[in-house]
C-alpha positions in Angstrom: 0.2 0.0 0.1 1.3 3.7 -0.9 1.2 6.7 0.3 -1.8 7.9 -2.0 -4.1 4.6 -1.0 -3.1 5.2 2.6 -4.4 9.2 2.7 -7.0 8.1 0.3 -8.3 5.5 3.2 -7.6 8.2 6.0 -10.1 10.8 3.6 -12.6 8.0 3.0 -13.0 7.3 6.5 -13.1 10.9 8.0 -15.7 11.7 5.1 -17.6 8.4 6.8 -17.1 9.6 10.2 -18.4 13.3 8.9 -21.3 12.1 7.6 -22.3 9.8 10.5 -22.3 12.8 12.5 -24.3 14.8 10.0 -26.8 11.9 9.9 -28.2 12.9 13.6 -29.4 16.5 12.8 -30.5 15.9 9.4 -33.3 13.4 11.1 -34.0 16.0 13.7 -34.4 18.8 10.8 -36.7 16.4 9.4 -38.5 15.2 12.2 -38.8 19.0 12.7 -40.2 19.6 9.2 -43.0 16.8 9.5 -44.1 18.6 12.8 -44.5 21.7 10.9 -46.2 20.4 7.5 -48.6 18.4 10.4 -49.1 22.1 12.3 -49.8 23.5 8.9 -52.1 20.9 8.2 -54.4 21.1 11.4 -54.2 25.1 11.2 -56.2 24.8 7.7 -58.1 22.4 8.9 -58.9 24.7 12.1 -58.8 28.0 10.1 -61.7 27.0 7.4 -64.6 26.3 10.1 -63.5 29.9 11.6 -63.3 31.7 8.4 -67.3 30.2 7.8 -68.4 31.3 11.5 -66.5 34.8 10.3 -68.4 34.6 7.5 -71.5 33.6 9.2 -71.0 36.6 12.1 -70.7 39.0 9.2 -73.6 38.2 7.3 -76.0 38.1 10.6 -74.2 42.0 11.2 -75.1 42.7 7.7 -78.7 41.9 8.2 -78.8 44.0 11.9 -77.3 46.5 10.0 -80.3 46.7 7.5 -82.8 46.8 10.1 -80.9 49.3 11.8 -81.1 51.3 8.6 -85.1 50.4 8.0 -85.7 51.6 11.5 -83.3 54.7 10.9 -85.4 55.7 7.9 -88.9 55.0 9.6 -87.4 57.4 12.6 -86.6 60.1 10.3 -89.6 59.7 7.9 -91.7 60.3 11.0 -89.5 63.3 12.4 -90.0 65.0 9.0 -94.2 64.0 9.0 -93.8 65.5 12.8 -92.1 68.7 11.4 -94.8 69.1 8.6 -97.8 68.5 11.0 -95.8 71.2 13.3 -95.7 73.4 10.2 -99.5 72.8 9.6 -100.5 73.4 12.7 -98.1 77.0 12.9 -99.6 78.2 10.0 -103.5 76.7 10.8 -103.4 78.4 14.3 -100.5 80.5 14.6 -102.6 83.7 12.9 -105.4 83.6 14.6 -104.2 82.9 18.2 -102.1 85.8 17.7 -105.0 88.1 16.5 -106.7 86.9 19.5 -103.9 87.6 21.7 -103.6 91.2 20.4 -107.0 91.3 20.9 -107.0 90.4 24.4 -104.1 92.9 24.8 -106.1 95.8 23.5 -108.9 95.0 25.8 -107.0 94.7 28.8 -104.8 98.0 27.6 -108.5 99.7 27.0 -109.9 98.2 30.6 -107.0 99.6 32.2 -107.1 102.9 30.9 -110.6 103.4 31.6 -109.8 101.9 35.3 -107.5 104.6 35.4 -109.4 107.1 33.8 -112.1 106.7 36.8 -109.8 106.7 39.5 -108.5 109.8 38.4 -112.0 111.2 37.4 -112.9 110.2 41.0 -109.5 111.3 42.8 -110.1 114.7 40.8 -114.0 114.9 42.1 -112.6 114.2 45.7 -110.3 116.5 45.8 -112.8 119.2 44.5 -115.4 118.3 47.0 -112.3 118.7 49.7 -111.7 122.0 47.9 -115.4 122.7 48.3 -115.8 122.2 52.1 -112.8 123.9 53.3 -114.3 127.2 51.4 -117.5 126.4 53.2 
């Protein structure tokens, strides 16, 4: 056996030892990839029902929002109708009420001035009578 053959033999043994040491990490790496693929598969199996439930929830929320939209539209229509009715009553009853109020105010002012005039007239008559008694 020559020097070259011995060197080749040593190199082959070193490569075999190196390959033996590399087998264990490669086996562990393969197991890790198997676990990762199983996790991804399980996640996919659990994600699909969760997505289905999410879609169902969104549909129910949309249905509820449609109901809320109908209710708010009805409330808006009711508010508009009440506003129109208020305007109608205001225009229908407003002018007559103002006329009645002004007539009542005019009667009140007239009655107060009449009463004040009679009181002034009675006071003048009383002072004239008192002055006449003093003279007599």
